[in-house]
PAZA-849809 format. One record per residue: residue number from 0; chain; x negated, y negated, z negated of N, C-alpha, C, O in turn. Coordinates in nm, 2 decimals. Layout:
% residues N
NUM,A,X,Y,Z,X,Y,Z,X,Y,Z,X,Y,Z
...
//
This chain:
% residues 76
0,A,-6.61,-3.61,-14.45,-6.71,-3.54,-14.52,-6.65,-3.41,-14.58,-6.53,-3.38,-14.55
1,A,-6.73,-3.34,-14.65,-6.69,-3.21,-14.71,-6.58,-3.23,-14.81,-6.57,-3.34,-14.88
2,A,-6.49,-3.13,-14.83,-6.39,-3.14,-14.93,-6.45,-3.12,-15.07,-6.53,-3.02,-15.09
3,A,-6.42,-3.20,-15.16,-6.49,-3.19,-15.29,-6.39,-3.21,-15.41,-6.27,-3.25,-15.39
4,A,-6.43,-3.19,-15.53,-6.36,-3.21,-15.65,-6.23,-3.14,-15.66,-6.22,-3.02,-15.62
5,A,-6.12,-3.21,-15.70,-5.99,-3.15,-15.72,-5.93,-3.10,-15.59,-5.85,-3.00,-15.59
6,A,-5.97,-3.16,-15.48,-5.92,-3.12,-15.35,-5.96,-2.98,-15.31,-5.89,-2.91,-15.23
7,A,-6.07,-2.93,-15.37,-6.11,-2.79,-15.34,-6.02,-2.69,-15.40,-6.02,-2.57,-15.37
8,A,-5.93,-2.74,-15.50,-5.84,-2.65,-15.57,-5.70,-2.65,-15.52,-5.61,-2.59,-15.58
9,A,-5.67,-2.72,-15.41,-5.54,-2.74,-15.36,-5.48,-2.60,-15.31,-5.55,-2.53,-15.24
10,A,-5.36,-2.57,-15.35,-5.30,-2.44,-15.30,-5.25,-2.46,-15.16,-5.20,-2.56,-15.12
11,A,-5.28,-2.35,-15.08,-5.24,-2.36,-14.94,-5.16,-2.23,-14.90,-5.20,-2.12,-14.94
12,A,-5.05,-2.24,-14.84,-4.97,-2.13,-14.78,-4.97,-2.15,-14.63,-4.92,-2.25,-14.58
13,A,-5.02,-2.05,-14.56,-5.02,-2.05,-14.42,-4.94,-1.93,-14.37,-4.96,-1.82,-14.41
14,A,-4.84,-1.96,-14.28,-4.75,-1.86,-14.23,-4.76,-1.84,-14.08,-4.79,-1.94,-14.01
15,A,-4.75,-1.72,-14.03,-4.76,-1.70,-13.89,-4.68,-1.57,-13.85,-4.68,-1.47,-13.91
16,A,-4.61,-1.59,-13.74,-4.54,-1.47,-13.68,-4.64,-1.39,-13.60,-4.73,-1.44,-13.53
17,A,-4.63,-1.26,-13.61,-4.73,-1.17,-13.54,-4.69,-1.16,-13.39,-4.77,-1.09,-13.32
18,A,-4.58,-1.22,-13.34,-4.55,-1.21,-13.20,-4.54,-1.35,-13.14,-4.48,-1.37,-13.04
19,A,-4.61,-1.45,-13.20,-4.61,-1.59,-13.16,-4.68,-1.60,-13.02,-4.80,-1.57,-13.01
20,A,-4.60,-1.63,-12.91,-4.66,-1.64,-12.78,-4.74,-1.77,-12.76,-4.82,-1.78,-12.66
21,A,-4.71,-1.87,-12.84,-4.77,-2.00,-12.82,-4.91,-2.01,-12.90,-5.01,-2.06,-12.84
22,A,-4.91,-1.97,-13.02,-5.03,-1.97,-13.11,-5.06,-1.83,-13.15,-5.00,-1.78,-13.24
23,A,-5.15,-1.76,-13.08,-5.18,-1.62,-13.11,-5.22,-1.60,-13.26,-5.28,-1.69,-13.32
24,A,-5.18,-1.49,-13.31,-5.20,-1.46,-13.45,-5.35,-1.47,-13.48,-5.39,-1.51,-13.59
25,A,-5.44,-1.43,-13.39,-5.58,-1.44,-13.41,-5.62,-1.58,-13.45,-5.71,-1.60,-13.53
26,A,-5.56,-1.68,-13.39,-5.59,-1.82,-13.42,-5.55,-1.85,-13.56,-5.63,-1.93,-13.63
27,A,-5.44,-1.80,-13.61,-5.40,-1.82,-13.75,-5.50,-1.75,-13.84,-5.54,-1.81,-13.94
28,A,-5.55,-1.63,-13.80,-5.65,-1.56,-13.88,-5.78,-1.64,-13.89,-5.84,-1.65,-14.00
29,A,-5.82,-1.70,-13.78,-5.95,-1.78,-13.78,-5.93,-1.90,-13.86,-6.02,-1.94,-13.93
30,A,-5.81,-1.97,-13.85,-5.79,-2.09,-13.93,-5.79,-2.06,-14.08,-5.85,-2.14,-14.15
31,A,-5.73,-1.95,-14.12,-5.73,-1.92,-14.27,-5.87,-1.89,-14.32,-5.90,-1.92,-14.43
32,A,-5.95,-1.82,-14.23,-6.09,-1.80,-14.27,-6.17,-1.92,-14.29,-6.25,-1.94,-14.38
33,A,-6.15,-2.02,-14.19,-6.21,-2.15,-14.20,-6.17,-2.22,-14.33,-6.25,-2.28,-14.40
34,A,-6.04,-2.22,-14.36,-5.99,-2.29,-14.48,-6.05,-2.23,-14.60,-6.09,-2.30,-14.69
35,A,-6.06,-2.09,-14.61,-6.12,-2.03,-14.72,-6.27,-2.06,-14.74,-6.32,-2.05,-14.85
36,A,-6.34,-2.11,-14.64,-6.48,-2.15,-14.65,-6.49,-2.30,-14.69,-6.59,-2.34,-14.74
37,A,-6.37,-2.37,-14.69,-6.37,-2.51,-14.72,-6.32,-2.54,-14.86,-6.36,-2.63,-14.93
38,A,-6.22,-2.46,-14.91,-6.16,-2.47,-15.04,-6.17,-2.34,-15.11,-6.22,-2.24,-15.06
39,A,-6.13,-2.34,-15.24,-6.13,-2.22,-15.32,-6.05,-2.11,-15.25,-5.92,-2.13,-15.24
40,A,-6.11,-2.00,-15.20,-6.04,-1.90,-15.12,-5.93,-1.84,-15.21,-5.83,-1.78,-15.15
41,A,-5.94,-1.84,-15.34,-5.83,-1.78,-15.42,-5.70,-1.85,-15.41,-5.60,-1.80,-15.45
42,A,-5.71,-1.98,-15.37,-5.59,-2.06,-15.36,-5.52,-2.06,-15.22,-5.43,-2.13,-15.19
43,A,-5.58,-1.98,-15.13,-5.53,-1.97,-14.99,-5.45,-1.84,-14.97,-5.50,-1.73,-14.99
44,A,-5.33,-1.86,-14.93,-5.24,-1.74,-14.90,-5.20,-1.74,-14.76,-5.16,-1.85,-14.70
45,A,-5.22,-1.63,-14.69,-5.19,-1.61,-14.55,-5.08,-1.51,-14.54,-5.10,-1.39,-14.57
46,A,-4.96,-1.55,-14.49,-4.85,-1.45,-14.47,-4.82,-1.44,-14.32,-4.81,-1.53,-14.25
47,A,-4.80,-1.31,-14.28,-4.75,-1.29,-14.15,-4.62,-1.22,-14.15,-4.58,-1.16,-14.25
48,A,-4.54,-1.24,-14.04,-4.41,-1.19,-14.03,-4.39,-1.11,-13.91,-4.41,-1.16,-13.79
49,A,-4.35,-0.99,-13.93,-4.34,-0.89,-13.82,-4.23,-0.93,-13.72,-4.11,-0.95,-13.76
50,A,-4.26,-0.94,-13.60,-4.17,-0.96,-13.49,-4.13,-1.11,-13.47,-4.06,-1.15,-13.38
51,A,-4.19,-1.20,-13.56,-4.15,-1.34,-13.55,-4.24,-1.41,-13.44,-4.36,-1.39,-13.43
52,A,-4.17,-1.48,-13.36,-4.23,-1.56,-13.25,-4.27,-1.70,-13.30,-4.31,-1.71,-13.42
53,A,-4.27,-1.80,-13.21,-4.31,-1.93,-13.25,-4.18,-2.00,-13.31,-4.12,-2.09,-13.25
54,A,-4.15,-1.95,-13.43,-4.02,-1.99,-13.49,-4.03,-1.97,-13.64,-4.14,-1.97,-13.70
55,A,-3.92,-1.95,-13.71,-3.92,-1.92,-13.85,-3.82,-1.81,-13.88,-3.75,-1.77,-13.79
56,A,-3.82,-1.75,-14.00,-3.73,-1.65,-14.03,-3.70,-1.66,-14.18,-3.76,-1.74,-14.25
57,A,-3.59,-1.59,-14.22,-3.55,-1.60,-14.36,-3.66,-1.57,-14.46,-3.68,-1.64,-14.56
58,A,-3.73,-1.46,-14.43,-3.84,-1.42,-14.52,-3.95,-1.53,-14.54,-3.99,-1.56,-14.65
59,A,-3.98,-1.60,-14.43,-4.07,-1.71,-14.43,-4.02,-1.82,-14.52,-4.09,-1.88,-14.60
60,A,-3.89,-1.86,-14.50,-3.83,-1.97,-14.58,-3.83,-1.93,-14.73,-3.85,-2.02,-14.81
61,A,-3.81,-1.80,-14.76,-3.81,-1.76,-14.90,-3.95,-1.77,-14.96,-3.96,-1.81,-15.07
62,A,-4.05,-1.73,-14.88,-4.19,-1.75,-14.93,-4.22,-1.89,-14.95,-4.29,-1.92,-15.05
63,A,-4.18,-1.98,-14.86,-4.21,-2.12,-14.87,-4.14,-2.18,-15.00,-4.20,-2.26,-15.07
64,A,-4.02,-2.14,-15.02,-3.94,-2.19,-15.14,-4.02,-2.14,-15.26,-4.03,-2.22,-15.36
65,A,-4.06,-2.02,-15.27,-4.13,-1.96,-15.38,-4.26,-2.04,-15.41,-4.29,-2.07,-15.52
66,A,-4.33,-2.07,-15.30,-4.46,-2.14,-15.31,-4.43,-2.29,-15.36,-4.51,-2.33,-15.45
67,A,-4.33,-2.35,-15.31,-4.30,-2.49,-15.36,-4.26,-2.48,-15.51,-4.30,-2.57,-15.59
68,A,-4.17,-2.39,-15.54,-4.13,-2.38,-15.68,-4.25,-2.35,-15.78,-4.25,-2.40,-15.89
69,A,-4.34,-2.28,-15.73,-4.46,-2.24,-15.81,-4.55,-2.36,-15.83,-4.61,-2.38,-15.94
70,A,-4.57,-2.44,-15.73,-4.68,-2.54,-15.73,-4.63,-2.69,-15.75,-4.71,-2.77,-15.78
71,A,-4.50,-2.72,-15.73,-4.45,-2.85,-15.74,-4.36,-2.86,-15.87,-4.29,-2.77,-15.89
72,A,-4.37,-2.97,-15.94,-4.28,-2.99,-16.06,-4.14,-3.00,-16.01,-4.11,-3.05,-15.90
73,A,-4.04,-2.96,-16.09,-3.90,-2.97,-16.06,-3.86,-3.12,-16.04,-3.92,-3.21,-16.11
74,A,-3.77,-3.14,-15.96,-3.71,-3.28,-15.93,-3.59,-3.29,-16.02,-3.50,-3.21,-16.01
75,A,-3.57,-3.40,-16.09,-3.45,-3.42,-16.17,-3.33,-3.46,-16.08,-3.22,-3.48,-16.13
//
């Protein structure tokens, strides 16, 4: 069924390399637009990384760490 209640407020970080040969950037863009139609679009962040293929990079890992630090409570 449709996403409702507190689940509509879940924060989402979507990351994509602009040179991904496996999953074209356009698919990432379409996915993020679909997500924004399903949950609060203010909580959806889409980051792209210049020159990144179907892999990861330091900048992406730093963005993910920042996202986790912002949204999850610290672990003792």
